[in-house]
C-alpha positions in Angstrom: -12.5 33.7 27.9 -12.7 32.7 24.3 -11.7 29.3 23.1 -10.8 28.1 19.6 -12.2 24.7 18.6 -9.9 22.4 16.8 -11.1 21.7 13.2 -11.1 18.0 12.5 -10.5 16.4 9.1 -13.2 13.8 8.9 -11.0 11.6 6.7 -8.7 11.2 9.6 -11.4 9.5 11.7 -12.2 5.8 11.7 -15.9 4.9 11.7 -15.8 4.4 15.5 -14.0 7.7 16.0 -16.6 9.4 13.8 -19.3 8.0 16.0 -17.6 9.5 19.0 -17.0 12.9 17.3 -20.7 13.2 16.3 -21.8 12.0 19.8 -19.9 15.0 21.1 -22.2 17.1 18.9 -25.2 15.4 20.4 -25.9 13.3 17.3 -27.1 9.7 17.1 -24.8 6.8 16.1 -26.6 6.2 12.7 -25.6 9.7 11.6 -22.0 8.4 11.2 -23.0 6.0 8.5 -24.9 8.8 6.7 -21.7 11.0 6.7 -19.5 8.1 5.7 -21.7 7.4 2.7 -21.6 11.0 1.5 -17.8 11.2 1.9 -16.6 7.8 0.6 -19.4 6.4 -1.6 -20.5 9.6 -3.2 -17.3 11.5 -3.0 -18.8 14.6 -1.5 -16.5 17.1 0.2 -19.1 19.9 0.7 -21.3 19.6 3.9 -24.0 21.7 2.3 -24.6 18.9 -0.3 -25.4 16.3 2.3 -29.1 16.8 1.8 -30.4 14.1 4.1 -28.8 15.9 7.1 -30.6 18.8 8.8 -29.4 22.2 7.7 -28.4 23.1 11.3 -26.3 19.9 11.5 -24.6 20.6 8.2 -23.7 24.1 9.4 -22.4 22.8 12.7 -20.3 20.3 10.9 -18.9 23.0 8.6 -17.7 24.9 11.7 -16.1 22.0 13.4 -14.7 19.9 10.5 -13.3 19.8 7.0 -13.3 17.1 4.4 -9.8 17.1 2.7 -9.4 16.0 -0.9 -6.6 15.3 -3.5 -6.3 16.8 -6.9 -3.7 15.1 -9.2 -0.7 17.3 -10.1 0.2 15.1 -13.0 -0.5 11.6 -14.4 1.5 9.4 -16.8 -0.4 6.9 -18.9 1.3 3.7 -20.2 0.4 2.0 -23.5 -0.8 -1.0 -21.3 -3.3 1.2 -19.5 -1.3 1.7 -16.3 -1.8 5.2 -14.8 0.7 6.7 -12.4 -0.6 9.7 -10.4 1.4 12.3 -8.5 -0.4 14.1 -5.7 0.9 17.2 -4.1 0.4 17.4 -0.3 -0.5 20.4 1.8 3.1 20.8 3.0 4.5 20.8 -0.6 5.7 17.2 -0.5 4.4 14.7 -3.1 3.3 11.1 -3.2 2.7 8.5 -5.9 -0.3 6.3 -6.6 -0.6 3.7 -9.4 -3.7 2.3 -11.1 -2.9 -1.1 -12.7 -5.2 -2.8 -15.2 -5.5 -6.5 -14.5 -6.9 -9.5 -16.4 -10.7 -9.6 -16.7 -11.1 -5.8 -16.9 -10.4 -5.3 -13.2 -8.2 -2.6 -11.7 -5.8 -2.7 -8.8 -4.8 0.5 -7.0 -1.3 0.7 -5.5 -1.2 3.3 -2.7 1.6 4.9 -0.7 1.8 5.1 3.1 4.8 7.4 3.6 6.6 10.2 1.8 9.9 8.5 1.1 11.0 5.4 3.0 13.5 4.6 5.8 14.2 1.0 4.7 16.9 1.9 2.2 16.5 -1.3 0.0 19.2 -1.1 -2.6 16.9 -1.9 -5.5 14.3 0.7 -4.6 14.3 4.3 -5.9 12.0 5.5 -3.1 14.6 4.5 -0.5 17.1 7.0 -2.0 14.8 9.9 -0.9 15.0 8.8 2.8 12.0 9.1 5.0 10.4 12.5 4.9 7.3 11.7 7.0 4.4 9.4 7.5 1.2 10.0 5.6 -1.8 10.7 7.8 -4.9 8.5 7.6 -6.6 11.1 5.4 -3.7 11.2 3.0 -3.8 7.4 2.6 -7.5 7.2 1.9 -7.5 10.3 -0.2 -5.5 8.4 -2.8 -8.3 6.0 -3.1 -10.9 8.8 -3.2 -9.1 10.7 -5.9 -8.7 7.7 -8.3 -12.2 6.3 -7.7 -13.7 9.6 -8.9 -12.7 8.6 -12.5 -11.9 4.9 -12.5 -13.3 1.7 -10.9 -11.0 0.2 -8.2 -11.5 -3.5 -7.5 -8.5 -4.3 -5.3 -6.1 -2.2 -3.2 -2.4 -2.9 -2.5 -0.4 -1.0 0.1 2.8 -1.4 -1.9 3.6 2.2 -3.0 6.1 4.6 -1.4 7.0 3.8 2.2 6.9 0.8 4.6 3.3 0.4 5.7 4.2 -1.2 9.1 6.5 1.8 9.8 3.3 3.9 9.9 1.2 1.2 11.6 -1.5 3.2 13.5 -2.4 5.4 10.5 -2.4 2.4 8.2 -4.8 0.4 10.5 -7.1 3.4 10.7 -7.1 3.7 6.9 -7.9 -0.1 6.6 -10.9 0.4 8.9 -12.2 3.1 6.6 -11.5 0.9 3.5 -13.5 -2.0 5.2 -16.4 0.0 6.6 -19.7 -1.0 4.9 -20.8 2.7 4.7 -17.3 3.7 3.7 -15.4 2.1 0.8 -16.8 -1.4 1.6 -13.8 -3.4 0.5 -13.6 -6.8 2.2 -10.2 -7.8 3.7 -9.7 -10.2 0.8 -9.6 -7.2 -1.5 -6.7 -5.5 0.3 -3.1 -6.5 0.5 -0.4 -5.0 2.6 3.3 -5.4 1.7 6.1 -5.3 4.2 9.9 -5.5 4.0 9.8 -7.6 7.2 9.3 -5.5 10.4 8.7 -8.6 12.6 7.2 -7.0 15.8 4.8 -4.9 13.7 3.8 -8.0 11.6 2.7 -9.7 14.8 0.8 -6.6 16.0 -0.9 -6.2 12.6 -2.1 -9.8 12.7 -3.6 -9.2 16.2 -5.3 -5.9 15.3 -6.9 -6.3 11.9 -7.4 -8.7 9.0 -5.5 -8.1 5.8 -3.7 -10.1 3.1 0.0 -10.1 3.9 2.7 -9.8 1.3 6.4 -10.0 2.3 9.1 -8.5 0.2 11.6 -11.4 0.4 14.0 -11.0 -2.6 16.8 -13.2 -1.2 17.4 -16.7 0.2 20.5 -16.0 2.4 21.1 -13.5 5.1 24.3 -12.4 3.4 22.5 -11.3 0.2 19.4 -10.0 1.9 21.5 -7.9 4.2 22.9 -6.1 1.1 19.6 -5.8 -0.6 17.4 -5.0 2.4 19.2 -3.5 5.5 16.1 -4.4 7.6 17.3 -8.0 7.4 20.2 -7.1 9.7 17.7 -6.4 12.5 15.2 -9.2 11.6 17.1 -11.9 9.7 15.5 -14.6 7.7 15.0 -17.1 10.5 13.0 -14.5 12.5 11.1 -13.3 9.5 10.0 -16.8 8.5 9.0 -17.6 12.0 6.8 -14.5 12.1 5.2 -15.6 8.7 4.5 -19.1 10.2 2.8 -17.4 13.2 0.8 -14.9 11.2 -3.0 -15.6 11.5 -4.5 -16.8 8.2 -8.0 -17.7 7.1 -8.4 -21.3 5.8 -7.8 -20.5 2.1 -5.5 -17.6 2.7 -1.8 -17.6 1.8 1.0 -15.2 2.4 2.4 -13.7 -0.8 6.2 -13.6 -1.0 7.4 -11.0 -3.5 10.7 -12.0 -5.1 12.3 -9.5 -7.3 14.7 -11.4 -9.6 18.0 -9.5 -10.1 20.5 -10.8 -12.6 23.5 -12.5 -10.9 22.3 -11.7 -7.4 19.3 -13.9 -6.5 18.2 -15.7 -9.7 20.3 -18.9 -9.6 19.1 -22.5 -9.3 20.7 -22.6 -5.8 18.5 -19.6 -4.9 15.4 -21.4 -6.1 16.3 -24.5 -4.1 16.9 -22.5 -0.9 13.6 -20.6 -1.4 11.7 -23.9 -1.4 13.3 -24.8 1.9 12.5 -21.3 3.4 8.9 -21.7 2.5 8.4 -25.1 4.1 5.4 -25.2 6.4 4.0 -21.8 5.2 0.8 -21.4 3.2 2.6 -19.4 0.5 2.5 -18.2 -3.0 5.4 -16.5 -4.7 5.2 -13.5 -7.1 8.3 -13.5 -9.3 9.0 -10.0 -10.5 11.7 -9.1 -13.0 13.8 -6.1 -11.7 12.6 -2.9 -13.3 15.9 -1.1 -14.2 16.2 2.6 -13.3 19.0 5.1 -13.0 18.9 5.0 -9.2 20.3 1.4 -9.1 23.0 -0.6 -10.7 20.9 -3.8 -10.5 19.9 -5.5 -13.8 16.8 -7.4 -14.9 17.2 -11.2 -15.1 17.4 -12.9 -18.5 14.4 -14.8 -19.8 15.9 -18.2 -19.4 16.9 -17.7 -15.7 13.5 -16.4 -14.9 11.7 -19.3 -16.6 13.9 -21.9 -14.9 13.4 -20.3 -11.5 9.6 -20.4 -11.8 9.7 -24.0 -13.2 11.7 -25.2 -10.2 9.1 -23.8 -7.8 6.1 -25.1 -9.7 7.6 -28.6 -9.9 7.7 -28.6 -6.1 4.1 -27.6 -5.7 4.7 -24.0 -4.8 2.4 -21.5 -6.4 4.7 -19.3 -8.4 3.2 -16.5 -10.5 5.3 -14.5 -12.9 4.2 -10.9 -12.7 4.4 -9.1 -16.0 6.0 -5.7 -15.8 3.5 -2.9 -16.1 4.0 0.7 -17.2 7.4 0.1 -18.7 7.1 3.0 -21.0 6.4 5.5 -18.2 8.1 6.3 -14.8 7.2 2.8 -13.6 9.6 2.3 -10.7 8.3 3.4 -7.4 9.5 6.9 -6.8 10.5 7.5 -10.4 7.8 10.0 -11.2 8.3 11.9 -8.0 12.1 12.0 -8.6 11.7 13.2 -12.1 9.3 16.0 -11.2 11.1 17.1 -8.1 14.2 17.8 -10.2 12.3 20.3 -12.2 11.2 22.3 -9.1 
């Protein structure tokens, strides 16, 4: 009776899973590091090019496995150097990835974890698409592979399309590949994961792997946050802040709280005062982000005076408050904007 072997995408395998896969082929543990270096450090997707592996091993791999890859469908380039990529997936869906130039000549890559998003935050364009599906581990890491072919990537943030903790297992597998010395070799300090506040998954994340945590906060009362971020109705501020206090941190590590300032909604002096109270007892820093206006939302950017006053109030009370300059304002900068624009043409 004939059997058909399942062909495995090696980019879906964590380093330990790759060891097990190769052990099933009768290969030694150190072979996994050799393969990882070819795939992630050298960007090779052709087994025949892996010249330090025996020819018979390469041929056997080619029968049992593939190495998937991404090719950009389009890219928009901002005057400030921000590059926004759209990648087309095998099933025809698409996902966005953004390369952001930072001070000192370093680049941060913002990657996606889902096609669309189920969180339905009122200020976010991606939420209007709804959740189409989770990205696989390979689709998460392939965003990094594709961009690193042409540009250096110093830091990675999981802040693109989707809620990372809604796709927790695949995200943790991708983090293991990002951290692997023979893989991408990023330390946990170089990678930040942003969540809208899925409290049980935050606790699970902290137990299973190290990563910088960013929490999309955006409001200081449950009433306002319920409207901006429906997830707050399930996990209100008191539960969310308790989970933040319990999240395991290294001695010098802080939780980043992302606070998108929206005119007339969450940018008042009273909001600043409540934010200070919310953060009491948490090793925190606050990223203040002016709302990026787009056609999918009626929200407006804050005025300059309100933003400056908000930041000053926090700084005067010894809270690290960083004002994040808008990037890519002359391109489809809002998360989901490039996808939405191009999908309309199809």
